[in-house]
C-alpha positions in Angstrom: 3.8 -6.2 45.7 4.1 -6.3 41.9 5.3 -4.0 39.2 2.8 -1.2 38.4 0.5 -1.9 35.4 1.8 -0.4 32.2 0.2 2.9 31.2 0.6 5.2 28.1 1.6 8.1 30.4 4.2 6.3 32.5 7.6 5.1 31.8 10.4 2.9 33.1 13.7 4.8 33.3 16.8 2.6 32.8 20.3 4.1 33.2 23.3 2.5 31.7 20.9 1.1 29.1 23.3 1.1 26.1 24.7 -2.4 26.8 25.0 -5.2 29.3 22.6 -5.6 32.2 20.8 -2.3 31.5 20.0 -3.2 27.9 18.8 -6.7 28.9 16.6 -5.2 31.7 15.1 -2.8 29.1 14.3 -5.9 26.9 12.6 -7.7 29.8 10.5 -4.6 30.7 9.5 -4.0 27.1 8.5 -7.6 26.7 6.0 -7.0 29.6 4.5 -4.2 27.6 6.1 -1.4 29.5 7.3 1.8 27.8 11.0 2.5 28.5 13.2 5.5 28.6 16.8 4.5 27.9 19.5 6.6 29.4 23.3 6.5 28.8 26.0 8.5 27.1 26.2 6.6 23.8 23.3 7.9 21.8 23.7 5.7 18.8 23.6 2.5 20.9 20.5 3.8 22.7 18.8 4.6 19.4 19.5 1.2 18.0 18.1 -0.5 21.1 15.0 1.7 21.1 14.3 0.9 17.5 14.7 -2.8 18.2 12.4 -2.8 21.2 9.7 -0.9 19.3 9.9 -3.3 16.4 9.8 -6.4 18.5 7.5 -5.5 21.3 5.5 -2.6 19.9 6.1 -0.6 23.0 7.2 3.0 23.4 11.0 3.3 23.7 12.8 6.6 23.8 16.2 7.9 24.5 17.8 10.5 26.8 21.5 10.9 26.6 23.2 11.9 29.8 26.6 11.8 31.5 25.5 10.8 35.0 28.6 12.2 36.6 27.1 15.6 36.0 24.3 16.8 38.4 22.7 19.0 35.7 22.5 16.1 33.3 20.8 14.0 35.9 18.3 16.8 36.7 17.6 17.2 32.9 16.3 13.6 32.8 13.4 14.7 35.0 12.9 17.9 33.0 12.8 16.0 29.7 10.3 13.5 31.0 8.0 16.2 32.3 8.2 17.9 28.9 7.2 14.7 27.3 4.2 14.3 29.7 5.6 11.1 31.2 5.5 10.0 34.9 8.2 7.5 36.1 6.8 4.4 37.8 9.9 2.2 37.4 13.4 3.5 38.0 16.4 1.2 37.3 19.7 2.7 38.6 22.0 0.5 36.6 24.7 2.9 35.3 28.1 2.3 36.8 31.7 1.4 36.2 34.8 0.4 38.2 38.4 1.3 38.6 41.1 -1.3 39.1 44.3 -1.4 41.0 45.6 0.0 44.2 44.4 3.4 45.2 47.9 4.8 45.5 48.5 4.1 41.9 45.2 5.3 40.6 43.9 8.5 39.0 41.9 10.6 41.5 39.6 12.0 38.8 38.7 8.5 37.6 37.9 7.3 41.1 35.8 10.4 41.8 33.9 10.0 38.5 33.1 6.4 39.6 31.7 7.6 42.9 29.6 10.2 41.2 28.1 7.6 38.9 27.9 4.6 41.2 26.7 6.4 44.3 25.8 10.0 43.7 23.6 9.3 40.7 21.7 6.6 42.5 20.8 9.0 45.4 20.0 11.9 43.0 17.7 10.0 40.8 15.9 8.3 43.7 15.4 11.8 45.2 14.0 13.1 41.9 11.5 10.3 41.2 10.5 8.7 44.5 8.4 11.7 45.7 6.1 11.3 42.6 5.9 7.5 43.1 4.9 7.9 46.7 2.3 10.6 45.9 0.7 8.3 43.2 1.2 5.3 45.4 2.7 3.2 42.6 6.3 2.5 41.7 9.3 0.3 41.9 13.0 1.0 42.1 15.8 -1.3 41.2 19.3 -0.3 42.3 22.1 -2.3 40.9 24.8 -3.1 43.4 27.1 -6.2 43.2 28.3 -9.2 45.3 31.2 -6.9 45.9 28.9 -5.1 48.4 29.2 -7.8 51.0 32.9 -7.4 51.8 35.8 -4.9 51.1 37.4 -5.6 47.8 41.2 -4.9 47.5 42.0 -4.0 44.0 38.7 -2.3 43.6 38.4 -0.5 46.9 36.2 2.4 45.7 33.9 0.1 43.7 33.3 -2.3 46.6 32.6 0.6 48.9 30.3 2.2 46.4 28.2 -1.0 46.0 28.1 -1.5 49.8 26.6 2.0 50.0 24.0 1.1 47.3 23.0 -2.1 49.2 22.7 -0.3 52.5 21.0 2.8 51.0 18.5 0.6 49.2 17.6 -1.5 52.2 17.1 1.7 54.3 14.9 3.4 51.7 12.9 0.3 51.3 12.1 0.4 55.0 11.2 4.0 54.8 8.7 3.3 52.0 6.7 0.6 53.9 3.0 1.1 53.4 3.4 3.4 50.4 2.9 0.8 47.6 6.4 1.7 46.3 9.1 -1.0 46.5 12.9 -0.9 46.4 14.9 -3.9 45.2 18.7 -4.1 45.1 20.3 -6.4 42.5 23.7 -7.9 43.5 25.1 -9.8 40.5 28.3 -11.7 40.6 30.6 -11.9 37.5 28.8 -11.3 34.2 30.3 -11.3 30.7 29.3 -7.7 29.7 32.6 -6.0 28.9 32.4 -4.4 32.3 35.9 -5.5 33.4 37.5 -4.3 30.2 35.9 -0.8 30.7 37.9 -0.8 34.0 41.2 -1.6 32.4 41.3 -5.4 32.8 40.3 -7.9 30.2 37.3 -10.3 30.7 39.8 -13.1 30.3 41.9 -11.8 33.2 38.8 -11.3 35.3 37.6 -14.8 34.5 40.9 -16.3 35.8 40.2 -14.9 39.3 36.7 -16.3 39.6 35.5 -19.9 39.0 33.5 -20.4 35.8 30.5 -21.7 37.8 30.1 -18.3 39.3 29.5 -16.5 36.0 25.9 -15.9 35.1 24.6 -15.0 31.6 23.5 -11.4 31.4 20.0 -12.4 30.2 19.5 -14.5 33.3 20.7 -11.7 35.5 18.2 -9.3 33.9 15.4 -11.8 34.2 16.1 -12.4 37.9 16.2 -8.7 38.5 12.8 -7.9 36.8 11.2 -11.0 38.4 12.6 -9.8 41.8 11.1 -6.4 41.3 7.7 -7.9 40.3 7.7 -10.0 43.5 8.8 -7.1 45.6 12.0 -8.7 46.8 14.5 -6.8 48.9 17.7 -8.3 47.5 18.3 -10.4 44.3 21.5 -12.3 43.9 21.5 -14.3 40.7 23.1 -17.8 40.9 23.4 -20.2 43.8 27.2 -19.9 43.9 27.0 -16.2 44.1 24.5 -16.3 46.9 26.8 -18.7 48.8 29.8 -16.5 48.0 28.1 -13.4 49.3 27.2 -15.1 52.6 30.8 -16.3 52.9 32.2 -12.8 52.2 29.8 -11.2 54.7 30.5 -13.7 57.6 34.2 -14.4 57.2 36.6 -12.5 59.5 38.3 -9.7 57.5 41.7 -10.7 58.8 41.3 -14.0 57.0 39.3 -12.8 54.0 41.2 -9.7 52.8 44.6 -11.3 52.2 42.9 -14.0 50.2 41.0 -11.5 48.0 44.1 -9.4 47.5 46.1 -12.4 46.4 43.7 -13.5 43.8 42.7 -10.1 42.4 44.1 -9.7 38.8 44.7 -6.0 39.3 47.1 -6.6 42.2 49.2 -9.3 40.5 52.7 -8.3 39.5 
């Protein structure tokens, strides 16, 4: 199963498109001649990217600003696209962030906001756009999880649990869609230099100290693997051999052995 052919009346919705993996996936899709709808909170960043994509690839690129923690903002994405006469045939649920540190020292509102973005928004947007894809018998969904999905993650407990949900949810929905010509792929990247760690309150340098350099994959390579995985209809994409091995190790290792090791090396749990 491959990506649907580009059409003037269809679009690829990418959330979290203002930077990092989302912006790179938008570039990969635009390079394939696909129109893109860029979604995030930072309008200026989105407008700059949209202009750059139009200039370089000659494709339609537009912007919808939305805070994905808000249900009304998510619903408005569908309303805006309908107003513009666009059908969604590719959905990339990339938006997300993490919180760092032990739960008993964290801020509840920040953790809840993370769950709303990393989990609730994925479910809501799939529920909004999958019915149309199935009805038209064309579509592809990419949900961005993480290698954190394969084991609990002390120091980022809510984040690891959120990504485990995204992985499980994506695999189940993929099975439900068998025979519909609509695919679901879940991307599970390891460490990527995107500023993601700093957004959670830990510097990229601190994050790098806790993971070997050979596990870090350039963001452009992650995006390329993601789009190629969608195009080939793959169920799970884990960029980088080391990350694939690490995910298997995390999945199979007894928790009594693994969790103390993870807690000891996590930068947010160090004194």
